[in-house]
KOLDOLUM-949759 format. One record per residue (C-alpha): x, y, z. Coordinates in steps of 0.5 Angstrom, whole numbers, plus 500, padded with zeros to 3 digits. Layout:
<gugus>
XYZ
...
</gugus>
This chain:
<gugus>
493533407
494535414
491542417
497545417
499544410
497547403
498545396
501550391
503550384
510552381
512554374
519551372
523550367
525542367
532544363
534548369
531544375
533537372
540534371
542533364
541527360
544523354
540517351
536517358
542517362
544523367
551525363
554525370
554517370
558517363
565515364
571513360
576508364
572511371
574518368
567522368
566525361
561530362
561532369
562539367
555539364
550542368
543545367
546552368
551550362
546548358
541554359
547559358
548555351
541555349
541562350
547564346
544560340
538563341
541570341
546568335
540566331
536572333
542576331
543573324
535574323
536581324
542582319
539578314
532582314
536588314
539586307
532584305
529591307
533594301
528590296
521590300
522595304
523596312
516595314
516588311
523586313
521588320
515584320
518578317
524578322
519579328
515572325
522569325
524571332
518569335
519562332
526562335
523564342
517559342
522554340
527556346
521556350
519549348
527547349
527550356
521544357
516549361
512545366
507546372
508542378
504541385
508542391
505541398
508546403
507543410
508548416
511545422
509549429
513547435
509544441
508543448
508536451
504535458
506528461
501526467
502521472
496516473
499511478
495509484
498514488
495520484
489518487
491519494
488524498
493528503
487531507
486527513
480523514
474526517
468523521
463526516
462521510
460527506
466531507
470533501
477529501
480531494
485526491
492529488
489528481
482532483
487538485
490538479
484538475
481543479
488547478
487546470
480548470
479555468
472554469
472554477
470560481
476560486
482559482
489560486
490566481
488568474
495566471
494559474
486558471
489560464
495556464
492552458
490558454
497561456
500555453
496555447
497562444
504560443
504552441
499547440
499541446
500534446
498530452
500523454
499519461
504514464
504509470
508503469
510505462
508511457
501509454
502510447
495508445
492514447
493521447
490528447
491534443
489541443
490546437
494553438
490559439
494563434
488564429
484567434
489572436
490574429
483575428
483579434
489583432
492581439
499578440
498576447
493572451
492578455
491583449
484578447
478582449
474579455
469576451
473572447
477570453
471568457
469563451
476560450
475559458
469555457
471551451
478549455
473548462
469543458
475539455
478538462
471536465
469531459
476529456
482530460
478528467
476521464
483520461
487521467
482517472
485511469
485505474
479508478
473504478
469506472
461508473
456509468
458516467
465515465
466516457
469510453
475513450
475516444
481511441
476505443
470508440
474510433
477503433
470500434
467504428
473502424
471494425
464495424
465499417
470493416
465488417
459491414
464492407
464484407
456483405
458483398
464478398
464471397
461467403
468463404
472469404
467473408
467468414
474468414
475475414
470476419
473471424
480475423
476482424
473479430
480476433
483483432
477486435
478482441
486483442
485490441
480490447
484485451
490490450
486496452
483492459
491490460
493498460
487500464
489494469
497495469
498502467
497505474
500499478
507502478
510509476
516509471
517516470
524515467
522510462
516514460
520521459
525517455
519514450
516521450
523524447
524519442
517520439
516527439
524529439
523531431
517535432
519541434
517540442
519546446
518543452
515537456
511539463
511533467
505533473
507527478
508526486
515523485
513517488
517513483
517505484
520502478
525504473
532506474
536513475
540511469
533511465
532518468
539520466
538518459
532521458
535528460
541527455
536525450
532532451
538536452
540533445
534535442
534542446
527540450
527543457
523538462
519541467
517537473
511540477
510537484
503534487
501532494
503535500
510533503
508533511
510528517
503525518
501522524
498515525
494511530
494503530
490498534
496493535
492488538
486486542
486480547
481476550
479469553
476464549
471461554
468464560
461463564
455467564
457470571
464471569
467478569
473478564
478482561
480485554
487487553
488492548
495495545
495502541
501504537
502511535
507514530
510521530
505522536
509525542
509521549
503523553
498524548
491522550
488517546
481514547
479507545
472504545
470497546
464495541
461488543
456484539
452480543
449473541
442476540
444482536
446483529
450489530
455491535
454497540
459501544
460498551
465502554
471507553
477508556
483514555
490512555
496516554
502514550
508512552
515513549
517506545
523506540
524511535
518515533
513510536
509511542
505505545
500504550
497498553
491497558
484493559
477493559
473489564
467486561
461484565
455480562
450483567
444480563
448473564
447472556
450465553
453464546
458467542
460475544
464478539
469484541
472490537
476495539
477502536
482508537
479515536
483518530
487524532
487530528
491530521
491522522
493519515
489513515
483510519
483503516
488500522
484504528
479498528
481491530
482487524
478481526
473480532
475477539
470471540
469469547
464463548
460464554
457458556
453455562
456449561
457445568
464444569
466437570
470436576
474430579
475430586
480425588
483424596
486419599
482419605
475423607
479429610
475434613
477439607
474433603
467433606
466440606
468441599
464435597
458438600
459444596
460441589
454436590
450442592
452446586
449441581
447447577
455449576
459443577
458435575
462432580
466425580
469422586
475418587
476416594
482411595
479409602
472408600
469401600
465399594
458400598
460407600
455413599
458419597
452423594
454422587
451418582
454411583
457411576
461417578
464414584
470411581
474406584
481408580
484414577
482415570
486411565
484414559
485420555
481422549
475427546
469428551
464422552
460419557
466415560
467417567
474414567
476418561
480424563
479428557
471429560
474433566
475441566
478441573
482435577
482437585
487432589
487432596
493429599
492423594
497417594
500417587
503411588
496407587
496411581
499407575
504411571
500411564
495415568
500419571
502421564
495422561
494427567
501430565
498431558
491433560
494439563
499441558
496439552
488439553
488445558
486442564
486445571
489441576
489443584
493440588
492440596
498438599
497434606
501431611
501424609
502422602
505429600
511426603
512420598
510424592
517428594
521422594
518417590
522417583
516413580
512420581
516424576
510426572
506429577
512432580
513436573
506439574
507442581
509449581
514448587
519443588
517439594
523439600
525432600
531433605
532431612
530438615
523437611
522431616
523436622
518441619
513435618
514433626
512441627
507441633
502446630
499450636
497456633
494459627
498463622
496468617
499468610
503474607
500476601
505477595
503482589
501477584
495475589
491482587
490479580
487473582
479473582
478467587
481471593
476476592
471473598
467480598
462478593
460473587
463477582
469474578
473480576
480480574
482486578
480485585
477491589
482495593
478492599
479484597
484483603
479486608
475479608
482475609
484480615
477479618
478471618
485472621
484477626
477479627
474476634
466477631
463478624
461485626
465490622
470493627
476497626
482492626
488492630
494491625
498485626
502486620
509490619
509495613
511490608
505486610
508480614
505477620
508479626
504474631
500468630
493470628
486468631
484464626
488461620
492455618
496451622
500447618
504447611
508443606
515444606
518446599
525446597
524452591
519455587
519453580
522459575
515460571
511460578
508465581
507465589
501468591
502467599
507465604
505461610
506467616
510463621
517467621
521461625
527460622
527453623
521453618
523457613
526454606
531449607
538452607
540446602
536449597
537454591
532459595
534458602
531462608
524464605
517463608
514457606
510458599
502457601
499459595
503458588
500457581
503457574
501454567
504448564
503448557
496450556
493448563
494452570
496448576
494451583
498449589
495449596
500448602
495445607
488442607
485447611
481451607
475449611
477453617
475459612
468456613
468456620
468463620
464465614
461459610
460464604
467466604
469458604
464457598
466463594
473461594
473454592
467456587
471462584
478457584
475452580
471456575
478460574
482453573
477450569
477456563
482452560
487456555
484463555
488467550
495468547
497473553
499471560
499473567
507474566
507477560
504481554
506480547
505486542
506485535
502488529
497484525
498487518
505488514
507488507
513484504
519487506
517490512
521490519
516486524
517489531
516485536
515487543
514483550
513485557
515480561
515479569
519474573
515469578
515474583
511479578
517484578
519486571
524481568
531483568
535485562
540481563
536475562
536472555
530472551
529470544
523470539
521464534
517465528
514460524
510460518
503458518
501458510
505455504
506461501
510463506
515458504
521456508
524460513
531461516
533456521
535461526
528464526
525457528
531456533
530463536
532470534
535474540
531480543
534486546
532489553
529496552
533500557
528505558
522500560
524495565
521488563
520490556
524486550
524488543
526484537
526486529
526481523
525483516
520479512
520478505
515473503
507474504
503469508
501468515
506467521
506465528
511469533
513465540
517468546
518463551
518466558
525464561
525459566
518457564
515452559
510458558
510462551
507468549
504467542
501472537
500472529
501477524
500477516
504479511
501481504
504482498
507489497
503494493
508500492
502505489
498504496
503502501
508508500
504514497
508520501
510525495
518524493
520531491
527529491
526524486
522529482
527534482
532529479
527528473
527536471
532539466
537544469
535551468
541553464
538549458
533555457
534560452
537567454
531570454
527565458
533566463
531573464
524571467
525573474
518570476
520563474
526563478
523566484
518559483
524555483
527558489
521556493
521549490
528549493
526551500
521546500
526540497
531542502
526541508
524534505
532533505
532534512
526530514
529524510
534524515
540526510
545531511
542537507
549540507
550535501
545539497
547546495
546550489
554549488
554541487
547541485
545545479
538549479
533545476
526546473
522543479
516547481
511546486
504546483
502553486
508556482
507552475
503558472
510561471
512556466
508558460
511565460
518562458
516557453
518559446
514558439
517556432
514555425
518552420
516550413
517543409
516542401
514536398
514536391
508532387
507530380
510535374
506536368
510539361
506544358
509544351
506538348
499540351
493544347
491551348
487550354
493548358
497554355
491558357
491555364
499556365
498563363
492564368
496561374
502566373
497571376
493567381
490561382
487557376
483551375
487546372
484542366
482535367
484533360
487536354
484537348
487539341
494538338
500541342
500549342
507549341
507546334
501550332
504556333
511554330
507552324
503558324
509563324
513559319
507559314
506566315
513568314
513563308
507566305
509573306
515572302
512568296
507574296
513579296
517575291
523573295
527567294
</gugus>
């Protein structure tokens, strides 16, 4: 028996309540040729017939004893008549079959269902992160629990604090939770407070005495904290204080009792039954763990609401209140429509209460941090970073911090800070790119690890992507560079350079290949390092000086390449392109002529950044009489080359503004004393006249290759010595310093072996130039960046995201690349889980030029599968390519998309017309609905949709409210109570003893205890026999017949 049911005793006459029977069969079933014979015989007909017979019998008895009264007198006649009439009435009573039956009367009270979203998005905080780790950042679920808890000191309003109590004064509450589905294994219930109202003789919550209200608030606060909170924090990391759900505790108790009851069973039966119970227990716990794991991973409100309506539709539900953020990522709109149709059929209004703040949140993201792979301890090297802003206006200052972990440190420390301003990019995205310059002042060796961190701005939604995903590792080595110095003959440049490299034994290991040297020649190096042939092997490092793989830099001073075998030339090409070797070619007046013309030397020509002039005009240029030295004309790209800084020994990637002064002193100054210089250059930086010191010769060049950067040109403007008119770049000053990267390795071209003239002015200038140049060329593949471009691509994405790749490209003159040039990006999978990618990804996807940013190109591609990918952007007219990597993780809708979706939640609510007429007269509710509509219209506009499409005319007003207005809901909820009767067993009275007769008579006036057993003969038989015997004896005594 349930708490809302009671047992009542009813007195019935079975002749009146039961259908008539004949020989144990209902008379309605008696038929003749399919024609019912006695369908007219009903309980009413029988009772009427019995009453008529009884009345006729009484009439005959009265008439009979009236005649007998003339003999024995009227008094005796009335006495005898009374005995006979009592007998008739008793027989009539027995014929009516008096009985007692038990009836269970169940009262059904209407109820309210609260449906709570427990998906992972509900555990998201809408408060921006703070630097204070102890700062309170409540989640949406926390805010909901605070709103429901009447024990909180500062509720938004008294009505909101008493939300549960104001519902319970009308209806009991059933609480469900949902995520990927409705959790049918666990529910919470709250009984109604109507008894408390009746005890206090109150009709409303507000009418209750203050002390009663406070007591109820305390009970509801304890319920929220100790039952509802653990019930809703499904999926969060459990702690020791987290209570075990009541359903699990009850299940464990039942299984324990079942196991204990097996102690008296047979051993075999006990063992079998124990195993069955243990398997059931294991399965139940597995189901519970699965629910804990899978329920929060998705949000399917439509299916959950449909299940609730089907489960509770017949239970007089007067309303369903859904608490959610609307971030539904499972199910379909058909399920929502079906659920609302079912609710309308049962007359159940569905209220949707929105949680979470709907606002545009800003976000800063550190896209990338790029640094060299290997440097020397005295090197000053760049660390380039890229910052991306979302919903942050251009011009916003952003502070970026560089953290470094030195080899002797356990934790990183802040080493530099830089403020940059975001620049407009695509859509709502802004971008900033800058670089730190790190100086290893302590000359430490080992592995340095660098991180960049973007200072969060107020209101930023997340901080996880403000820090580098992984550190940039820079290997600082004091390893001496292995240098191979090659020359056809002992030129003056050779002598001075050899002397320098031999003296700097702490920095360089020198090997020499001098083609004109005799076997007994002494070149101040280990005889094993004096080669008799150009290295012909290419393999990993070892002790063999003839293995090209042992060298970091090869310097060729007008080498006669005809004496170098083709296999060795091919190895040189591979050493540069694949092994990142640094190649310095110094052109000379003798053998460079053959290099330009000999078809067998194509492998060497491939490496050079220039195409040597092999036309007839080049012969005239080589025969040029060099009487006066000329300065070089610097190109913009020279300012980025550290070896041109002759002022100090620092190898900075950004030269000081005074770096040209040392060269100008060399070209023009009469003495070493610093004096004001008379400028002999044009406004464009071109030499106007021969220099006091400089270079007398150059090597004729037909053109500069597309991927190369010209750093300086020979200053002689004589039209006879400009680049050939037969070439693709006619009429230009001859390139003197040119560099480019071929594959992984750098190549540097010097137009004449006259750098020794710098030594004649200042020896330290000469030493600084060659030392820095060799070290620069020996750094190998520094990073995935390039001096001719920057690749910007995020490092973290989710399945289905559109990966945006931005490339900043420059031409060989270090000017922004024209937007008319075709640029493509290639994407290749690096992990097996990525699977096969479309063929066009490998061939190259086109990138479009950004009209607002010269030299920038943008490409987009949607990646549907998780894995790690590499993106390459080949630099046009070059074999160089910008490279980057990004990782795509599997999608997690609950964590990736946490912004509330009021539009989806509004469509889950019933139309306001489904409320009763009295409920529709509550003005406060409809004011709350209007407030929610205004918020909804704002989201509609921010989502990019036409808000005019959503109006009250084409979208019916629905029961959608914000959390702060949900306190208006209890006022419109109705209450209803119905009764249902369940008939129990029926006990006849006429065949029982007098104890049952006494119980029967007592129960007519009030509750009575029913005898468990009857004693004695039937009371009806005793009474009838007694009455008839009394009548017969009296007639005998009166001598009547």
